[in-house]
C-alpha positions in Angstrom: -32.1 -15.2 -28.7 -29.6 -18.1 -29.0 -27.1 -15.8 -30.8 -27.5 -13.1 -28.1 -26.8 -15.6 -25.4 -23.6 -16.8 -27.1 -22.5 -13.2 -27.6 -23.0 -12.5 -23.9 -21.1 -15.6 -22.9 -18.2 -14.8 -25.2 -18.1 -11.2 -23.8 -18.1 -12.5 -20.2 -15.2 -14.9 -21.0 -13.2 -12.1 -22.6 -13.8 -9.8 -19.6 -12.7 -12.6 -17.2 -9.6 -13.2 -19.2 -8.5 -9.6 -19.2 -9.5 -8.7 -15.6 -8.3 -11.8 -13.8 -5.0 -11.6 -11.9 -1.9 -13.3 -13.2 -2.2 -16.0 -10.5 -5.8 -16.8 -11.1 -5.0 -20.4 -11.9 -3.2 -21.1 -8.6 -4.8 -22.4 -5.5 -5.6 -19.4 -3.3 -6.4 -18.6 0.3 -7.1 -15.4 2.4 -4.0 -13.6 3.6 -3.6 -13.7 7.3 -3.6 -10.0 8.2 -3.5 -9.0 11.8 -5.2 -5.6 12.5 -4.1 -3.3 15.3 -6.5 -2.0 18.0 -8.9 0.8 16.9 -8.4 4.3 18.2 -11.3 6.6 19.0 -9.3 9.8 19.6 -9.6 13.2 17.9 -12.4 15.0 16.2 -14.0 13.8 12.9 -12.2 14.7 9.8 -13.4 17.9 8.1 -11.9 17.4 4.6 -13.3 17.0 1.1 -11.7 16.2 -2.2 -13.1 15.1 -5.5 -10.7 12.1 -5.4 -11.5 11.1 -1.8 -12.9 7.6 -1.3 -16.0 7.8 0.8 -16.6 4.2 1.7 -16.1 3.0 5.3 -17.0 -0.6 4.5 -14.8 -3.2 6.1 -12.2 -4.7 3.8 -13.0 -8.1 2.3 -10.5 -10.9 2.8 -7.7 -10.6 0.3 -7.1 -13.8 -1.7 -3.5 -14.7 -2.7 -1.8 -17.9 -3.8 -1.3 -20.5 -1.1 2.2 -20.0 0.4 2.1 -16.2 0.3 3.2 -14.8 3.6 4.6 -11.7 5.3 8.1 -11.2 3.9 8.9 -7.7 5.1 9.1 -8.1 8.9 12.5 -7.1 10.2 13.8 -6.2 6.7 16.0 -3.1 6.3 14.3 0.3 5.8 15.9 3.4 4.3 14.3 6.8 3.6 14.7 10.1 1.9 14.7 11.5 5.5 17.6 9.8 7.2 16.9 11.3 10.6 13.2 11.1 11.5 12.0 13.7 14.0 10.1 10.9 15.8 10.9 7.2 16.0 13.5 5.2 14.0 13.3 3.7 10.5 13.5 0.0 11.6 10.2 0.5 13.4 8.4 0.5 10.1 8.9 -3.3 9.7 9.1 -4.3 13.4 5.5 -5.7 13.6 4.2 -3.0 16.0 1.1 -1.5 14.4 -0.2 0.3 17.5 -1.8 3.8 17.4 0.3 5.1 20.3 3.1 7.6 19.8 5.8 5.0 20.6 4.8 3.2 17.4 5.1 6.2 15.1 7.8 7.3 12.8 7.6 10.9 11.6 9.5 12.2 8.5 10.1 15.8 7.5 7.9 18.0 5.4 7.5 17.8 1.6 7.7 14.7 -0.6 9.4 11.9 1.4 9.7 8.2 0.9 10.5 5.0 2.8 12.0 2.0 1.1 12.1 -1.7 2.2 14.7 -4.1 1.0 13.2 -7.6 0.9 16.8 -8.8 0.4 15.9 -10.9 -2.7 13.3 -10.9 -5.4 9.8 -11.9 -4.5 6.5 -12.3 -6.2 4.5 -9.7 -4.4 0.7 -10.0 -3.8 -0.2 -7.3 -1.2 1.4 -4.3 0.4 -0.2 -2.8 3.5 0.6 0.5 5.0 -0.4 2.2 8.2 0.6 5.8 8.1 -1.3 7.0 11.2 -4.5 5.7 12.9 -4.8 7.6 16.2 -7.4 9.8 14.5 -8.7 10.4 11.0 -6.3 11.8 8.4 -5.7 11.7 4.7 -2.2 11.5 3.3 -1.5 13.3 0.0 0.4 12.1 -3.0 0.5 8.5 -1.8 2.5 6.5 -4.3 3.7 2.9 -4.1 6.4 1.6 -6.4 8.5 -1.5 -6.6 11.8 -2.2 -8.4 14.8 -4.5 -8.6 17.5 -2.1 -7.7 17.8 0.3 -4.8 17.9 3.4 -7.0 14.7 2.5 -8.8 16.1 2.5 -12.3 15.3 -1.1 -13.3 11.9 -2.7 -13.8 10.1 0.0 -11.9 6.4 -0.6 -11.5 3.8 1.8 -9.9 1.2 -0.1 -8.0 -0.7 2.8 -6.4 -0.8 6.5 -7.2 -3.4 9.0 -5.9 -1.4 12.1 -7.0 -3.9 13.3 -9.6 -2.1 16.5 -10.5 1.5 15.1 -10.6 2.6 17.5 -7.8 5.1 14.8 -6.7 6.6 14.6 -10.1 6.1 10.8 -10.4 3.3 11.0 -13.0 -0.4 11.6 -12.5 -2.3 8.8 -10.9 -6.0 7.7 -10.8 -6.2 6.0 -7.4 -8.2 7.5 -4.5 -7.3 9.4 -1.4 -8.6 7.7 1.7 -9.1 8.2 5.4 -6.6 6.4 7.6 -7.9 3.7 9.9 -6.7 0.7 11.8 -7.3 -1.4 8.6 -4.4 0.4 6.9 -4.4 0.5 3.1 -4.0 -2.6 1.1 -2.3 -2.2 -2.3 -2.8 -5.1 -4.7 0.7 -6.0 -6.0 -0.7 -8.4 -8.6 2.1 -10.9 -8.5 4.7 -8.4 -9.6 8.3 -9.6 -9.1 10.5 -7.1 -7.2 13.1 -6.8 -4.4 12.5 -3.2 -3.3 9.3 -1.5 -2.2 9.2 2.3 -2.0 6.3 4.4 -0.6 5.9 8.1 -1.1 3.7 10.8 0.6 3.6 14.6 0.8 2.0 15.7 4.0 -1.5 15.1 5.3 -4.7 16.9 6.3 -3.4 17.6 9.9 0.1 18.9 9.1 2.8 18.9 6.5 4.8 15.9 7.8 4.8 12.3 6.8 4.2 9.4 9.1 4.5 5.6 9.1 3.5 3.1 11.8 4.1 -0.1 9.8 4.4 -1.4 6.3 3.8 -5.1 5.5 4.6 -6.9 2.3 3.2 -10.3 1.4 4.7 -12.5 -1.2 6.6 -15.6 -2.2 10.3 -15.8 -3.0 10.8 -15.7 -6.8 12.5 -18.7 -8.4 
């Protein structure tokens, strides 16, 4: 019995060491995330996928090192689609997360991306994206990458990828598709150091276009 207890203790310690985030030893606090107003428009989503996340549970507070803050507001935004059919690219970091059409940026069909320049390297802890939350939608081939150069050739790290069949050509991912809501999607950046954040998508369950209301990046300037 004593040997078994020691074995379980050692196993638990090893699991904690391998699963804990890189900043586990730092003092932490919940990120201050302001959610937009909920929308109750549209009909319920009629969509099923074997990679669809079915939980509607409210997100738990996200813990990050003390001092982590919103570092993306007002930062420059570029895109694979330089002339959105709706809205303007700077709206993606302007702080307006409303569900109304005036808050929405719409990009062309096919695989498109938006990119945020944080203007210097940061330790990143969370990336939140609101594609669309007027009604329920699922956006396909959602991939989040960070890098230290604008062409994404240096220190590229993929933080989220729900493209299970590699139809976007960025590698097959194992993350889940999810239904858009006013909570947005929080991607754990795990303290990765990077200057540029790029988000991809390839249409949605309502149409073939790609939308963004807001992207928020939380971090601390890297030394």
